[in-house]
N, C-alpha and C positions, 0 to 999 in steps of 0.2 A: 636524431642520429645522423652523424656525418659519415659519408662513404667516399673514399677516393676511388674514382673510376679511371682506369688506365686502358690504353689501347695498344696491343701488340699487332702490328700489321702483318707479320708473317704468321700464317695459320699454323696451328699446332697439328702435327701429324696424327695425333690420336682423335682429332675432330672434336676436341673439347670446346664448348662455346665460351666458357669462362672459368676462372679460378677465383674463389672467394677465400680470403684469409683475414684473420684478425691479427692486429699488431699491437703489442702492449705499449702503453704510453710511456715515454721516457721520463715523465715526471713522477717521482715517487709518491707524491700526495694525491695523484690522480689514479683512481682504480680502473677507470674505463679503458677499454682497448678500442682501437680504430679498425674499421673494416676497410679492406682494399679489394676491389673487384677488378680483375684483369680480363678484358675482352680480347678474343682472338679473331683474326680475319676481318671481314666487313660486318659490323654489328647492325642489328635492327632494333627498333624500339622494343619489340617483343623479346629478343634475346637479352637485352639490357634489363628489362623488367624481370625476366626469369632469374638472372644473376642477382639482382637486388632482392628478389624474393628469397633466394637462398641465403643471402647475408642476413636478412631480417629474421628468417626462421631459425638460422643457426644461433643468432643472438638470443632469441626467445628460448631456445633449448639450453643455452648457457645460463640464462637467468633462472630457468626452472631447476637447474642443477645447482641449488644454492650452496652446496658443500664446496664447490670449486668455481667461484666467480672469476678467478684469475686465469682460467684456462685459455689457451690459444687454440683457435680453430682453423682448419684448412679443408676446403671442399672443392671438388670438381663438379662442373655443371655441364651436362650433355643434353642435346636436343632429344626429347622423347624419353628421357630416363630420369630417375631420381638423382638428387645431388648426393654424392658420396664423399666421405672424408673422415677426419678424426679430430678429436679435441685432446690437448695434452696440458698437463700441469705438474708442478713439483709437489710431492707429498711433504707436508710440513713436518711430520714426525721422523721420516726416514731419509728425506732428501732425494728419494728415487723419482725418476720421471715416470709418470703414469699416463697412459693413453686410453682413450675410449673411442670406438668407432661411432661415426655419425652417419645417418642416412635420413634425408628428408624426402618423403614420398612425393612422387610426381603429381598426384592429385592435389596435395597441399601447395606445392610450388605453383601449379597452374592457377589455383584459386587466389593465392596471394599475389601473383604477378598480374592477374586480371584486375584485382583491386588497386594495385600500384598504378597500372596504366590508366585506369578510370580516374583516379585522384590526382596523379602527377604526370599524366601523359604529355602535356605541353612542356614541362620542365625536362622530361626525358628526351624529347625530340630536340630541344635547344642544346642539351648537353651533347647529344650525338652529333649535331651540326657543328658544334665547337670542336669535338674530337676529330671530325672528318675534314675540317678545313684544310685546304692544300697548302696554306702559307705558314705552317709551323716551321720554325728554324730547323735546319738539318741537324740531326743528331740529338735533338731533344726528345724526351719521353712525353708522349701525349697523355696528360693526366689533368682531370678537373674534379673538384670536390662537389659532391651532390649532398644536399641536406634534406632529410625528411622533416618537414615542419608540421606542427599540430594541424589537425583538420581545419580547413578554412583559412589558414594563414598562407597557403601557397608553398611554393618550392623555391629554394635559393640555390642558384648555380653560381658559385663564387667565380668572380672574374667579370661578370656581366656589368657590375657597377663601374668597373674600370673602363670597359668598352663604351658605356653610355657617357662617362665623363670625357673620354677622348673625342667622341663624336661631337659633344657640345663644345669642347674647346676648339674644334676645327670650324665651328660656326654652323654646324648641321644639327638640327633638332632630331629627335627620334622619329618624328613622322615625316621627315624628308624636307621640311621647310628650312630655308636658310635664315639666319638671323642677320 
């Protein structure tokens, strides 16, 4: 499962930690949607894990709702509260837009986020370090793709391979030794 993690530096006045949305794939032959997590303010590994837990649990809820796999989801994540939002889809027979409220209980979010931190903590910390780097070009949106890999396979934070190849091309190895 790939998640695009974005950072909005201006804190949301409602004190929302993050917004989690699914975005339909532009490819007609691809049924999967993509999850986008937007973090607000200064994120921590725990707040990112909580937002990723909301994305994962909302996807599980969509999969369990087998009648509407094409639904689009949107959730808000607050500290100390459940994730609240909705799912929407187009009714095939009438063409009407149908919505359903979604709520992911806080206990489930905390359990899932603890598991995510345990299994993917290092990748989450690297992702946050990349988002918080001060040398992003002015005016660009801070966004990095995060991939949940199968257990034991590790985490892929896209863009790290590029950084490694740039370091090596400058004559610096990853452990600091010059070639």
